[in-house]
Structures are given as C-alpha cells and as structure tokens.
Backbone bond lengths (Angstrom), bond angles and torsions (degrees), N, CA, C in turn:
res aa  C-N    CA-C-N  psi(-1)  N-CA   C-N-CA  omega(-1)  CA-C   N-CA-C  phi
1 M - - - 1.479 - - 1.511 113.34 -
2 F 1.389 111.57 -56.00 1.383 119.65 177.20 1.561 116.57 -59.02
3 D 1.311 110.22 -38.87 1.550 116.74 174.45 1.447 111.94 -58.46
4 G 1.306 112.71 -40.60 1.573 119.46 179.80 1.506 111.95 -64.55
5 I 1.348 115.86 -45.02 1.448 123.49 -177.27 1.616 106.08 -66.00
6 S 1.346 115.34 -42.15 1.497 120.84 -178.78 1.586 109.57 -64.16
7 A 1.261 113.02 -42.04 1.520 117.83 175.34 1.496 114.14 -62.01
8 W 1.354 115.10 -45.03 1.510 119.81 176.43 1.423 110.37 -63.00
9 L 1.335 122.61 -43.29 1.433 124.35 178.74 1.490 110.55 -63.23
10 G 1.271 116.02 -37.87 1.541 119.90 -177.03 1.603 106.42 -64.77
11 E 1.339 113.29 -41.03 1.496 119.03 178.27 1.490 112.95 -63.67
12 F 1.348 113.99 -40.38 1.495 120.34 -177.27 1.489 106.06 -65.94
13 I 1.389 116.76 -48.27 1.429 119.53 -179.46 1.567 113.93 -58.30
14 R 1.309 113.02 -41.45 1.505 119.72 176.21 1.552 107.47 -61.86
15 W 1.294 117.57 -43.21 1.513 118.19 -179.91 1.476 109.54 -64.45
16 L 1.286 119.00 -44.38 1.522 120.85 174.38 1.438 116.29 -59.47
17 T 1.328 118.21 -37.75 1.372 122.79 177.41 1.627 113.34 -62.98
18 D 1.348 108.07 -44.71 1.499 118.89 177.49 1.564 110.75 -64.05
19 T 1.356 111.93 -40.19 1.457 116.98 -179.78 1.486 114.08 -67.14
20 I 1.321 118.66 -43.85 1.380 126.77 178.59 1.594 108.04 -65.68
21 F 1.244 122.02 -44.35 1.418 120.69 173.33 1.541 116.55 -64.83
22 A 1.347 113.09 -33.03 1.443 116.42 178.46 1.530 111.50 -71.44
23 L 1.425 118.27 -41.97 1.402 125.97 -177.35 1.549 113.37 -81.79
24 G 1.363 108.82 -26.32 1.552 115.16 -173.92 1.519 112.00 72.66
25 Y 1.280 116.24 -153.87 1.402 121.24 -174.16 1.542 113.70 -64.60
26 P 1.392 120.12 -31.02 1.484 120.86 175.05 1.576 106.96 -60.91
27 G 1.257 119.58 -31.97 1.419 121.68 179.07 1.493 116.73 -66.79
28 I 1.305 115.41 -32.59 1.448 127.76 174.09 1.516 105.40 -67.47
29 V 1.310 121.46 -45.79 1.495 125.86 -170.46 1.553 100.71 -67.18
30 V 1.351 119.57 -44.81 1.438 118.88 -172.48 1.545 109.94 -66.45
31 L 1.381 113.01 -49.19 1.432 114.61 -177.34 1.463 116.02 -65.47
32 M 1.437 119.86 -28.86 1.395 120.30 178.33 1.507 110.00 -81.71
33 A 1.366 118.36 -22.53 1.465 119.02 173.21 1.492 110.13 -68.41
34 I 1.314 113.00 -35.28 1.598 114.06 179.93 1.512 108.27 -72.21
35 E 1.397 114.80 -36.41 1.493 121.25 177.22 1.566 111.44 -57.12
36 S 1.345 112.35 -37.98 1.550 115.64 -168.91 1.540 107.90 -98.43
37 S 1.317 118.47 2.05 1.518 118.95 -177.39 1.584 108.84 -100.97
38 V 1.243 111.58 -162.27 1.488 120.27 -176.84 1.578 108.92 -67.36
39 F 1.206 121.78 -15.30 1.480 127.92 -178.89 1.578 107.96 -109.35
40 P 1.377 120.06 68.06 1.359 120.86 -177.29 1.503 121.29 -56.13
41 L 1.328 117.64 118.57 1.460 120.93 171.66 1.509 108.58 -117.80
42 P 1.405 110.40 124.20 1.512 117.04 -170.39 1.586 111.21 -48.80
43 S 1.302 116.07 123.75 1.397 118.82 176.24 1.563 112.59 -65.84
44 E 1.313 115.00 -21.52 1.505 119.86 172.80 1.511 113.38 -58.86
45 L 1.366 117.19 -21.26 1.374 122.50 174.32 1.594 116.72 -89.88
46 I 1.268 116.43 -10.31 1.363 124.21 -177.09 1.516 119.24 -101.80
47 M 1.328 110.69 -57.28 1.474 116.95 -175.66 1.495 116.94 -73.77
48 P 1.360 117.71 -35.15 1.501 115.39 171.19 1.550 118.41 -55.59
49 P 1.319 113.58 -42.83 1.445 114.34 179.83 1.579 108.76 -62.55
50 A 1.305 115.80 -35.87 1.542 115.92 175.44 1.436 113.61 -61.95
51 G 1.361 116.23 -41.55 1.427 118.91 172.47 1.538 116.46 -62.15
52 F 1.214 113.60 -37.05 1.515 122.62 177.77 1.640 106.46 -62.52
53 L 1.283 119.50 -43.75 1.376 125.00 177.65 1.558 109.85 -66.19
54 A 1.305 116.57 -35.49 1.485 123.34 177.30 1.540 108.08 -63.91
55 A 1.367 113.35 -40.31 1.554 118.09 -176.50 1.530 107.86 -66.01
56 Q 1.381 118.40 -24.74 1.449 121.55 -177.44 1.552 108.53 -94.79
57 G 1.299 116.92 5.62 1.539 119.18 -177.03 1.459 114.72 71.70
58 R 1.389 118.78 17.40 1.405 119.80 -179.73 1.525 115.47 -97.64
59 M 1.403 116.00 -0.10 1.337 122.47 -177.10 1.419 107.33 -159.76
60 N 1.438 116.17 141.59 1.484 124.54 179.10 1.557 103.64 -78.57
61 P 1.362 121.16 124.24 1.506 121.84 -179.21 1.634 110.03 -67.88
62 W 1.277 119.68 -36.63 1.413 118.82 179.17 1.526 112.58 -65.37
63 L 1.292 115.95 -39.58 1.467 119.02 177.88 1.451 107.31 -68.78
64 A 1.256 122.20 -38.34 1.436 125.14 -177.75 1.566 107.40 -62.65
65 V 1.263 114.51 -45.21 1.603 116.86 177.62 1.440 110.39 -61.82
66 L 1.396 117.32 -45.97 1.470 116.98 175.72 1.519 112.90 -56.99
67 A 1.271 114.92 -46.23 1.512 119.26 -178.41 1.518 108.70 -57.03
68 G 1.362 119.06 -43.86 1.327 128.92 -179.60 1.546 112.59 -56.44
69 A 1.460 113.08 -51.43 1.396 119.03 -176.32 1.576 109.40 -68.47
70 V 1.336 118.72 -36.56 1.445 124.36 179.38 1.571 107.82 -61.29
71 G 1.346 113.78 -44.77 1.435 117.05 -178.89 1.429 110.70 -64.68
72 S 1.398 122.47 -42.40 1.358 132.13 177.73 1.521 110.89 -51.93
73 V 1.275 113.62 -51.63 1.441 123.45 -176.63 1.545 110.23 -63.28
74 A 1.268 113.46 -43.42 1.518 118.23 -178.95 1.555 109.48 -65.56
75 G 1.365 117.19 -42.92 1.447 116.66 177.50 1.498 112.73 -68.23
76 A 1.278 117.71 -41.48 1.550 120.62 174.19 1.524 112.92 -57.53
77 L 1.357 114.85 -39.18 1.422 115.73 178.75 1.524 114.33 -62.52
78 L 1.309 116.93 -33.80 1.413 122.13 176.17 1.527 111.00 -63.60
79 N 1.291 116.66 -48.38 1.508 118.42 170.77 1.467 112.72 -56.81
80 Y 1.358 118.69 -47.80 1.394 121.15 177.58 1.496 116.87 -52.53
81 T 1.387 113.12 -49.67 1.463 117.76 -177.31 1.523 109.36 -66.05
82 L 1.315 117.29 -42.00 1.480 117.64 -178.26 1.573 112.29 -59.26
83 A 1.420 112.07 -42.64 1.390 116.84 179.90 1.538 113.69 -65.94
84 K 1.277 113.11 -40.93 1.507 121.05 -177.81 1.448 112.95 -64.82
85 R 1.439 117.31 -41.92 1.377 123.51 -170.67 1.631 110.63 -85.89
86 L 1.408 113.53 -39.84 1.354 122.58 -169.41 1.440 115.69 -106.71
87 G 1.352 113.66 -40.23 1.487 123.91 -168.95 1.517 112.25 -65.51
88 R 1.275 118.42 -49.97 1.561 120.41 -176.99 1.534 111.23 -62.58
89 P 1.355 115.99 -52.11 1.456 109.16 -178.86 1.499 117.55 -63.47
90 L 1.293 115.45 -31.75 1.496 118.27 176.88 1.469 110.83 -67.67
91 L 1.288 118.45 -43.17 1.490 124.59 179.32 1.547 113.26 -61.81
92 H 1.368 109.16 -42.69 1.591 113.26 -179.80 1.435 107.39 -72.87
93 R 1.366 124.50 -19.18 1.438 123.11 -177.35 1.537 111.29 -94.31
94 Y 1.234 113.09 -39.11 1.488 120.08 -172.65 1.527 113.66 -112.94
95 G 1.349 118.15 -8.21 1.360 121.06 -174.48 1.577 115.11 -54.43
96 K 1.312 114.09 -33.94 1.452 117.99 -176.96 1.524 113.38 -64.55
97 Y 1.317 111.65 -22.76 1.485 115.49 178.30 1.632 110.88 -76.99
98 F 1.334 115.77 -12.26 1.471 122.38 176.80 1.433 107.07 -116.65
99 L 1.347 123.97 25.28 1.377 130.99 173.88 1.608 111.08 57.34
100 I 1.336 113.22 27.86 1.444 115.47 170.78 1.542 113.27 -98.89
101 K 1.301 113.38 111.33 1.420 120.57 -175.38 1.579 115.40 -77.83
102 E 1.296 113.91 160.48 1.598 116.97 -177.62 1.478 106.75 -67.82
103 K 1.352 121.25 -34.97 1.422 123.79 -178.62 1.611 109.52 -66.28
104 T 1.294 113.98 -33.33 1.377 119.02 -176.02 1.655 107.66 -64.98
105 L 1.274 110.51 -46.87 1.516 119.44 -179.68 1.507 107.69 -62.21
106 D 1.260 120.19 -44.16 1.535 124.22 -177.63 1.575 106.37 -64.98
107 R 1.288 116.30 -42.66 1.478 116.11 178.08 1.536 111.69 -64.75
108 A 1.263 117.78 -41.36 1.503 124.83 173.66 1.488 110.34 -53.96
109 E 1.290 118.04 -50.19 1.406 125.49 -174.59 1.592 108.62 -65.37
110 A 1.306 115.62 -46.12 1.440 123.16 177.24 1.504 108.40 -55.70
111 Y 1.368 116.56 -50.09 1.534 120.21 -174.33 1.432 106.03 -59.20
112 F 1.387 128.66 -43.79 1.330 126.47 -170.74 1.543 109.20 -78.68
113 R 1.305 117.02 -24.20 1.478 119.06 171.78 1.530 111.95 -65.31
114 D 1.287 115.85 -31.64 1.553 122.28 179.26 1.481 112.80 -91.72
115 H 1.369 118.02 -35.27 1.390 118.37 -172.03 1.554 116.47 -134.68
116 G 1.301 112.67 28.25 1.514 122.58 -174.18 1.531 108.52 -67.64
117 E 1.402 121.63 -32.64 1.385 122.19 -174.04 1.481 111.61 -70.57
118 I 1.379 114.50 -50.63 1.471 116.27 -178.98 1.564 111.76 -69.13
119 S 1.342 115.56 -33.95 1.459 115.63 179.63 1.478 112.71 -70.77
120 T 1.425 121.12 -30.86 1.413 122.05 177.80 1.513 109.83 -74.79
121 F 1.305 117.05 -40.73 1.460 119.64 176.82 1.524 114.83 -60.86
122 I 1.285 116.54 -53.43 1.465 121.88 177.27 1.525 111.21 -63.34
123 G 1.308 121.53 -42.30 1.447 123.55 177.44 1.528 114.44 -52.59
124 R 1.387 114.53 -35.67 1.458 117.88 175.11 1.576 115.65 -64.50
125 L 1.248 115.70 -20.80 1.454 121.57 -179.14 1.570 115.59 -94.25
126 V 1.346 114.61 -6.55 1.472 120.77 -173.03 1.567 109.83 -102.26
127 P 1.224 119.77 124.93 1.501 120.93 179.85 1.545 106.26 -58.69
128 L 1.345 109.72 147.34 1.566 120.60 -177.29 1.539 111.73 69.78
129 L 1.371 117.08 -52.85 1.374 121.08 -175.61 1.558 110.78 -60.33
130 R 1.342 113.32 -32.93 1.551 116.34 -175.18 1.561 109.91 -65.62
131 H 1.328 121.66 -19.66 1.403 121.48 -178.96 1.551 112.44 -82.13
132 Y 1.403 115.00 -18.87 1.424 118.70 -173.48 1.502 117.80 -121.52
133 I 1.306 119.22 -3.49 1.388 125.50 -176.41 1.460 109.20 -66.62
134 S 1.301 124.52 -23.58 1.432 128.80 176.24 1.546 113.90 -62.95
135 L 1.378 113.77 -30.71 1.412 121.26 -173.05 1.519 111.55 -66.48
136 P 1.405 120.23 -53.13 1.425 118.84 174.31 1.456 117.75 -63.76
137 A 1.385 113.12 -31.29 1.477 116.22 176.06 1.591 110.39 -63.77
138 G 1.285 120.39 -42.05 1.468 124.60 171.26 1.542 112.53 -58.34
139 L 1.276 116.83 -47.62 1.411 123.41 -170.96 1.582 102.42 -64.17
140 A 1.288 119.52 -47.88 1.424 123.97 -178.99 1.570 112.10 -70.74
141 Q 1.274 116.41 -6.87 1.483 124.84 -178.75 1.594 110.13 54.04
142 M 1.299 109.44 49.27 1.527 120.47 175.80 1.569 106.47 -57.04
143 R 1.317 119.24 147.83 1.415 120.80 -178.87 1.545 108.17 -63.06
144 L 1.298 110.50 134.14 1.506 116.35 -171.94 1.597 112.05 -66.75
145 D 1.358 120.62 -34.80 1.339 120.68 -177.77 1.618 108.08 -67.37
146 R 1.353 116.87 -41.74 1.479 116.88 178.52 1.468 112.36 -70.34
147 F 1.309 118.10 -34.97 1.423 118.66 177.67 1.471 115.11 -61.24
148 A 1.384 112.78 -44.90 1.487 119.58 178.68 1.555 108.43 -67.39
149 L 1.306 122.79 -39.94 1.461 123.45 179.86 1.539 112.12 -63.15
150 Y 1.349 116.70 -51.27 1.410 115.55 -175.16 1.625 115.47 -78.23
151 T 1.411 113.89 -23.07 1.421 116.80 165.26 1.440 116.17 -65.52
152 G 1.346 119.73 -36.18 1.479 126.94 175.35 1.489 111.27 -65.22
153 L 1.329 115.42 -47.12 1.478 122.67 -178.64 1.617 111.88 -59.06
154 G 1.382 114.71 -48.01 1.406 120.60 178.98 1.523 110.68 -69.00
155 A 1.323 115.81 -47.96 1.492 118.14 179.84 1.510 110.73 -62.91
156 G 1.309 117.44 -36.66 1.507 118.18 176.09 1.436 111.69 -57.88
157 I 1.345 115.52 -47.72 1.468 119.56 -174.96 1.595 108.81 -60.89
158 W 1.349 112.03 -47.44 1.529 118.55 -178.45 1.515 111.10 -62.32
159 C 1.339 120.69 -38.84 1.399 126.54 -176.65 1.524 108.49 -68.07
160 A 1.394 115.53 -40.30 1.437 123.32 178.09 1.490 109.95 -62.60
161 I 1.328 120.21 -44.80 1.432 120.44 177.41 1.528 114.36 -59.90
162 L 1.311 113.06 -47.27 1.517 115.28 -179.74 1.498 111.22 -68.34
163 T 1.326 122.68 -37.45 1.462 123.95 174.40 1.479 112.68 -62.70
164 W 1.375 117.54 -37.96 1.474 119.57 174.13 1.588 111.98 -63.32
165 V 1.304 113.13 -38.96 1.520 120.59 -175.42 1.593 102.14 -63.00
166 G 1.345 118.06 -47.08 1.398 118.54 -176.85 1.486 115.66 -70.99
167 W 1.336 117.28 -33.45 1.458 124.31 171.53 1.554 114.89 -63.43
168 Y 1.385 111.69 -42.56 1.476 115.72 -177.07 1.617 110.11 -70.03
169 V 1.354 110.51 -46.73 1.452 115.23 177.39 1.555 111.12 -58.66
170 G 1.320 113.76 -42.77 1.417 123.28 -177.12 1.514 110.05 -56.10
171 L 1.266 116.36 -44.87 1.465 120.93 179.75 1.481 111.91 -66.21
172 R 1.380 116.87 -37.74 1.462 116.48 176.75 1.506 113.47 -71.85
173 A 1.337 117.21 -27.14 1.467 121.02 -167.22 1.568 105.91 -114.39
174 A 1.391 119.22 28.54 1.416 123.54 -172.60 1.622 109.47 -59.01
175 A 1.336 114.87 -36.30 1.396 120.79 -176.51 1.581 115.06 -71.88
176 L 1.323 111.68 -20.85 1.577 115.40 179.71 1.497 115.42 -71.66
177 G 1.380 115.51 -29.47 1.467 120.00 -178.35 1.471 114.12 76.96
178 Q 1.299 118.26 1.07 1.500 122.98 174.65 1.559 110.09 -146.06
179 L 1.191 113.41 165.83 1.499 122.29 -175.60 1.490 110.55 -88.00
180 P 1.389 120.90 115.21 1.486 121.84 -179.16 1.542 107.22 -76.50
181 T 1.380 115.22 113.18 1.462 123.68 -175.68 1.466 111.75 -64.73
182 A 1.372 117.82 -41.39 1.479 116.93 -178.55 1.598 111.04 -62.70
183 E 1.262 118.63 -38.33 1.505 120.91 -179.23 1.581 106.66 -72.25
184 V 1.238 123.59 -35.34 1.459 125.26 178.36 1.564 106.99 -59.34
185 H 1.369 112.47 -53.02 1.460 116.92 -176.01 1.545 110.61 -63.68
186 A 1.228 118.09 -30.11 1.520 118.71 178.02 1.495 110.01 -69.05
187 Y 1.320 116.68 -44.42 1.430 118.81 178.31 1.561 116.26 -68.52
188 V 1.344 113.70 -31.98 1.460 116.93 175.50 1.425 110.97 -68.71
189 R 1.398 115.24 -35.86 1.535 115.89 176.36 1.539 107.99 -64.00
190 R 1.299 119.13 -40.15 1.468 122.45 -178.32 1.505 108.48 -61.02
191 A 1.312 115.32 -46.32 1.516 121.65 -177.16 1.595 106.71 -60.51
192 L 1.318 116.77 -43.15 1.445 115.28 178.65 1.493 114.76 -68.53
193 L 1.236 121.06 -27.90 1.454 123.59 175.01 1.502 114.21 -73.25
194 I 1.419 114.98 -25.42 1.389 120.57 170.90 1.450 109.34 -78.60
195 L 1.310 122.32 -37.11 1.413 128.94 -169.97 1.425 109.15 -75.13
196 A 1.278 120.27 -36.58 1.518 123.28 -174.94 1.497 113.05 -57.67
197 P 1.313 124.61 -53.30 1.402 122.78 -179.22 1.610 112.54 -63.34
198 L 1.357 111.71 -30.72 1.437 114.07 179.60 1.510 109.97 -68.06
199 V 1.345 118.57 -41.21 1.423 120.73 175.39 1.449 115.84 -65.66
200 L 1.388 117.55 -38.66 1.363 121.99 170.39 1.511 113.72 -58.54
201 A 1.296 119.18 -45.47 1.465 124.33 179.23 1.624 108.61 -58.54
202 L 1.290 112.51 -44.82 1.475 117.87 178.98 1.506 110.84 -58.45
203 V 1.341 116.05 -43.49 1.441 117.31 179.90 1.522 112.67 -65.62
204 V 1.338 118.17 -41.16 1.451 121.69 177.20 1.553 112.54 -62.42
205 V 1.350 117.16 -44.32 1.410 119.40 171.33 1.487 116.33 -59.15
206 Y 1.340 115.85 -42.68 1.516 116.74 176.43 1.454 108.94 -64.12
207 V 1.355 125.50 -43.59 1.415 125.62 -176.41 1.494 110.65 -63.00
208 L 1.332 115.11 -46.96 1.552 118.26 175.17 1.521 110.94 -57.66
209 F 1.323 116.84 -44.06 1.466 116.56 -179.63 1.476 115.75 -63.74
210 Q 1.344 114.06 -35.91 1.581 117.65 174.00 1.375 110.69 -68.51
211 R 1.287 120.56 -41.91 1.446 125.23 176.97 1.585 113.62 -54.66
212 R 1.323 110.71 -48.66 1.439 119.52 -178.82 1.473 112.25 -65.86
213 R 1.385 116.29 -39.82 1.392 120.16 177.73 1.517 111.68 -65.90
214 R 1.345 116.90 -37.83 1.480 116.56 -179.48 1.559 109.48 -70.71
215 L 1.298 116.80 -37.01 1.507 119.89 178.42 1.526 109.17 -67.73
216 G 1.300 119.28 -37.32 1.422 120.96 177.93 1.547 111.38 -69.11
217 G 1.355 118.08 -39.39 1.420 120.95 176.23 1.525 113.14 -66.19
218 S 1.306 120.65 -37.06 1.446 125.08 179.97 1.524 111.60 -72.32
219 S 1.334 118.38 -38.12 1.433 122.03 -178.84 1.591 110.24 -72.81
220 S 1.379 113.39 -33.47 1.495 114.72 178.46 1.498 112.33 -74.94
221 G 1.354 116.15 -22.10 1.491 120.94 179.12 1.502 110.20 -81.35
C-alpha cells in the first residue's frame, strides 16, 4: 500500500516539476496562489521542485522564491477579501447558531487590530495555520497594505526554505534526474524543527516588547 502511495507521489512530483518548468515562473505564481487560497495545495509539493530545477540551472532560485511569495500573497488576498466582505456579516447573523457570541467576534477584531502584523507574519511560517490566517485578518478588517506586507514577508521566508531544500537535494541527487520525495520530506521536517524554536523566540520577544511598552506608557501617564 505504502509503496503504491510513494510511487503515486513520485509521479505527482515529477508532473509538478515538468509543469513548473513548462509554465515557468507564472506556473509557480498560480500554484502557490492555489496553495494559499481556499483550496490548499501543499507548498512542500511546489517550491522544492522549483529548487530542484534551480540546481539543474533551469530556473533562477531568487525569481522562483519571488514568484512563490507573489502567488502566496495573491491567494491570501482572496481569503482575506472573502472573509472581509462575507464572513463578518454571516458570523454576526448566524454565529449564535454555532455558539459564537458577539463579544467573541469583537475581541477577535480588537486582537487583530493590535497584533495583526505579528500574527499574520508568524502564521505564514506555521503548517496548516498558513492556509487560514488570512481569514481572521479579513474578519478583523486588518489594513490591507499591512496584511499584504507581512504575508509577503512570511511567505517569502517559507518559500526560500522550501526552494533551498529542493536545491540542496537536487545537487545531491543530480544523477537521478528526478526529485527524491522521501529526502525532500526529511529535510522539510528538519527545517521545521529548526524554525519552531525561532518562531517561539520571536513570539516571546514580541510579548516582552509589548509588555514593556504598556508599562512604559502607564508609568509616563
């Protein structure tokens, strides 16, 4: 069973690699927009093949990362817009049927007004959360320019990590002619293990900064 799944995944990765090479950077933009929208497609299946092509000299890694970030922002903007225009009215009207109180919505909106930037940035670096962080940002009507900026920054870092994984594995497996999926997944897991404490440290620094700022504001008042 697992051999069959592995073979299917290998074929799918090969198809993605061929598709990205055929469509070029616009292909990355489209695929990452899908990945970041309401139809999540794992970015782990998109950016490593781009890095693999970069290792073969068939694609520029920096342009691939840029295309991935642009696509991520485009897909996130779709989620953001849907949540902003449709989500809030629906939740305010029907939220009580799902035990969502008006005060809960107001608190969520207040939180994103104060902490939307850091939440959006970190959300793009956390698996699963990156697909949905745009929804509460839209519900809270976070400023569009700030949302796009911090989404782009977080998505750019994540795309760079995945592209580097594909590039590194591609250099090691140059003779194979195809991207070894098991090795890619192993390196992505390692990257996540390294990224997790860095994200946690960023959260701690942010919390301490906010606490210090509040204390400074109260003392000066």
